[in-house]
VEXZA-306199 format. One record per residue (C-alpha): residue number from 0; residue in one letter; x negated, y, z. Coordinates in steps of 0.5 Angstrom, whole numbers. Example, Ala and Ser with C-alpha at 12.3 -4.5 7.8 and 13.67 -1.06 7.14 Angstrom:
BEGIN
PT	0	A	-25	-9	16
PT	1	S	-27	-2	14
//
This chain:
BEGIN
PT	0	M	-198	534	72
PT	1	R	-199	539	77
PT	2	E	-205	536	80
PT	3	I	-205	539	86
PT	4	T	-211	538	92
PT	5	I	-209	538	100
PT	6	A	-212	537	105
PT	7	T	-208	535	113
PT	8	V	-214	537	119
PT	9	Q	-214	535	125
PT	10	M	-216	538	131
PT	11	K	-217	539	138
PT	12	P	-215	546	140
PT	13	E	-219	548	146
PT	14	L	-212	551	152
PT	15	G	-211	557	152
PT	16	Q	-217	560	148
PT	17	M	-214	562	143
PT	18	E	-221	566	139
PT	19	D	-224	559	139
PT	20	N	-219	556	136
PT	21	L	-218	561	132
PT	22	V	-226	560	130
PT	23	K	-225	553	129
PT	24	M	-220	553	124
PT	25	S	-224	559	120
PT	26	D	-230	554	120
PT	27	F	-226	548	118
PT	28	I	-223	553	112
PT	29	A	-228	554	110
PT	30	R	-231	548	110
PT	31	I	-226	544	107
PT	32	A	-227	547	102
PT	33	A	-234	549	101
PT	34	E	-234	541	100
PT	35	Q	-229	540	95
PT	36	P	-223	545	90
PT	37	V	-216	544	95
PT	38	D	-210	549	94
PT	39	L	-207	547	101
PT	40	I	-210	546	108
PT	41	V	-205	543	114
PT	42	F	-207	545	122
PT	43	P	-202	541	127
PT	44	E	-198	544	131
PT	45	L	-199	549	136
PT	46	A	-206	550	133
PT	47	T	-208	555	137
PT	48	T	-207	555	143
PT	49	G	-206	549	144
PT	50	Y	-200	544	147
PT	51	E	-199	544	155
PT	52	I	-199	552	156
PT	53	G	-193	553	159
PT	54	P	-191	559	163
PT	55	R	-198	563	159
PT	56	F	-194	561	151
PT	57	P	-191	568	153
PT	58	E	-198	571	153
PT	59	L	-201	568	147
PT	60	A	-194	569	143
PT	61	Q	-196	574	137
PT	62	R	-191	577	132
PT	63	V	-192	575	124
PT	64	P	-195	578	122
PT	65	G	-200	581	126
PT	66	P	-207	579	129
PT	67	T	-208	571	128
PT	68	V	-203	571	121
PT	69	N	-208	576	119
PT	70	L	-214	573	120
PT	71	I	-212	565	118
PT	72	A	-209	570	111
PT	73	Q	-216	573	111
PT	74	R	-219	566	111
PT	75	A	-215	563	106
PT	76	S	-217	568	102
PT	77	E	-223	567	102
PT	78	S	-223	560	100
PT	79	G	-216	562	95
PT	80	V	-212	556	99
PT	81	H	-206	555	101
PT	82	V	-206	554	110
PT	83	A	-200	551	114
PT	84	F	-201	552	122
PT	85	G	-197	552	127
PT	86	M	-198	558	133
PT	87	V	-193	561	139
PT	88	S	-189	566	135
PT	89	K	-184	573	139
PT	90	E	-179	576	137
PT	91	K	-178	585	137
PT	92	V	-175	583	144
PT	93	E	-181	579	147
PT	94	S	-178	575	152
PT	95	I	-177	570	145
PT	96	L	-181	565	143
PT	97	Y	-181	560	137
PT	98	N	-186	554	136
PT	99	T	-187	557	129
PT	100	A	-190	554	123
PT	101	V	-193	559	118
PT	102	L	-196	558	111
PT	103	V	-201	564	108
PT	104	G	-203	564	101
PT	105	P	-209	563	96
PT	106	D	-209	571	95
PT	107	G	-207	572	102
PT	108	D	-200	573	102
PT	109	L	-195	572	107
PT	110	I	-190	566	104
PT	111	G	-187	564	109
PT	112	Q	-185	561	117
PT	113	Y	-180	556	120
PT	114	N	-179	556	128
PT	115	K	-178	548	130
PT	116	V	-170	547	130
PT	117	H	-171	540	134
PT	118	L	-175	543	141
PT	119	R	-178	536	145
PT	120	G	-177	535	154
PT	121	E	-181	541	156
PT	122	E	-181	546	150
PT	123	R	-173	547	151
PT	124	I	-177	551	157
PT	125	A	-182	557	153
PT	126	F	-177	556	146
PT	127	R	-171	558	144
PT	128	P	-170	553	138
PT	129	G	-170	555	131
PT	130	Y	-164	556	126
PT	131	R	-166	556	119
PT	132	L	-169	549	114
PT	133	D	-172	553	109
PT	134	V	-175	551	104
PT	135	F	-181	556	99
PT	136	E	-183	558	92
PT	137	T	-191	557	92
PT	138	G	-196	556	87
PT	139	L	-196	549	88
PT	140	G	-189	547	88
PT	141	M	-183	547	93
PT	142	V	-184	546	99
PT	143	G	-181	546	106
PT	144	L	-185	546	113
PT	145	M	-183	541	119
PT	146	I	-185	541	126
PT	147	G	-187	536	130
PT	148	W	-180	532	133
PT	149	D	-178	535	126
PT	150	L	-179	529	124
PT	151	A	-175	525	127
PT	152	F	-169	528	124
PT	153	P	-167	526	118
PT	154	E	-163	532	115
PT	155	V	-169	536	117
PT	156	A	-172	532	111
PT	157	R	-166	531	107
PT	158	S	-164	538	106
PT	159	M	-170	540	104
PT	160	V	-170	535	100
PT	161	L	-164	538	97
PT	162	D	-165	545	97
PT	163	G	-171	544	92
PT	164	A	-177	542	97
PT	165	E	-181	537	93
PT	166	L	-186	537	98
PT	167	L	-186	536	105
PT	168	I	-191	540	110
PT	169	V	-192	537	118
PT	170	C	-196	541	124
PT	171	A	-196	536	129
PT	172	N	-198	535	136
PT	173	W	-195	527	136
PT	174	E	-197	524	143
PT	175	Q	-199	516	145
PT	176	P	-195	511	146
PT	177	H	-191	513	140
PT	178	V	-196	512	134
PT	179	D	-191	507	130
PT	180	E	-185	511	130
PT	181	W	-190	517	128
PT	182	R	-192	512	123
PT	183	V	-186	510	120
PT	184	Y	-183	518	120
PT	185	M	-188	519	115
PT	186	L	-186	514	110
PT	187	A	-179	514	112
PT	188	R	-178	521	109
PT	189	A	-183	519	103
PT	190	Y	-178	514	102
PT	191	E	-172	515	103
PT	192	N	-173	523	99
PT	193	A	-177	522	93
PT	194	V	-182	527	97
PT	195	F	-190	528	98
PT	196	V	-191	528	106
PT	197	A	-198	532	109
PT	198	A	-197	531	115
PT	199	A	-202	533	120
PT	200	N	-203	531	127
PT	201	R	-208	535	133
PT	202	V	-213	530	137
PT	203	G	-215	530	145
PT	204	E	-212	531	151
PT	205	E	-209	536	156
PT	206	P	-206	535	163
PT	207	S	-201	530	161
PT	208	Y	-203	527	155
PT	209	T	-206	525	149
PT	210	F	-206	525	142
PT	211	F	-207	521	137
PT	212	G	-208	524	132
PT	213	Q	-208	520	125
PT	214	S	-206	526	120
PT	215	S	-204	523	112
PT	216	I	-201	525	106
PT	217	V	-196	521	103
PT	218	G	-193	519	96
PT	219	P	-186	519	94
PT	220	R	-188	511	94
PT	221	G	-189	510	100
PT	222	K	-197	511	98
PT	223	V	-202	513	105
PT	224	Y	-205	517	100
PT	225	A	-210	519	105
PT	226	S	-211	519	113
PT	227	V	-216	519	119
PT	228	D	-214	513	123
PT	229	E	-220	515	127
PT	230	P	-216	519	135
PT	231	T	-223	524	133
PT	232	E	-223	531	129
PT	233	G	-224	531	122
PT	234	Y	-220	531	116
PT	235	A	-216	527	111
PT	236	V	-215	529	103
PT	237	A	-212	526	97
PT	238	R	-210	529	89
PT	239	I	-203	529	89
PT	240	D	-198	529	82
PT	241	L	-192	534	84
PT	242	D	-188	531	77
PT	243	E	-188	524	80
PT	244	V	-183	526	85
PT	245	R	-178	527	79
PT	246	Q	-181	521	76
PT	247	H	-178	517	82
PT	248	R	-173	520	84
PT	249	E	-171	519	76
PT	250	E	-173	511	76
PT	251	T	-169	512	83
PT	252	Q	-162	515	83
PT	253	I	-165	516	90
PT	254	L	-161	524	91
PT	255	Q	-155	523	84
PT	256	C	-153	516	87
PT	257	R	-150	520	94
PT	258	Q	-144	521	97
PT	259	P	-144	526	101
PT	260	M	-136	525	102
PT	261	A	-139	521	105
PT	262	Y	-144	523	110
PT	263	R	-138	528	115
PT	264	S	-140	524	121
PT	265	I	-147	528	120
PT	266	V	-145	534	121
PT	267	K	-142	533	128
PT	268	K	-144	535	134
PT	269	Y	-145	529	138
//
């Protein structure tokens, strides 16, 4: 058995208040780790800045690694946990910004970063789309990072699973009225890939959006191990066995029975 414990945090970032948000994230890490042993804590998309901040993104963007990553890595090390979280990052060229998810390890090391590929609405004005779907080898197992709207695209999850992912981490800012889509996509990605999904969605209001939460941990058979059903700050925690991934895939042959030669249209530009 390869059992791990995951917590998905449902928090309300304060718009543009980076220092306050990092304090809140640090408090969540310390509190969760103090209440029970955990291996991974997942925070929402853009947890350090909030979502609807438009022209201030360049001001709040940081390099990876940089001050924000170093701080969260220190908190992860203090509590001996992996932490995944969303932030706005920048490249050497200051004008190139990404909506980014970062994964740090329990030793305070940077395991990897992922830049959101599927930008939605006004995100296309603020950010450049990512272009890589990486899977990271961790002490937990093989992990893929996804952000928000990526969950709506089955190609993202399937690509990561074909590259070995056993656990998909989703950092999200899904808003009203799309609750049903969020639930269905989480279940579908888990079912169709026989994979675990740990999804953290934010709560709270911003000028144009209301975010509903529903942070959840879903198994390869579609079982919801834990969820935060109310649109309030908190977290869902569950202990899972990653060996279920291999067992379920062997039982269903869901990956072995694929016929890639029949799927050529999938990679055509619409």
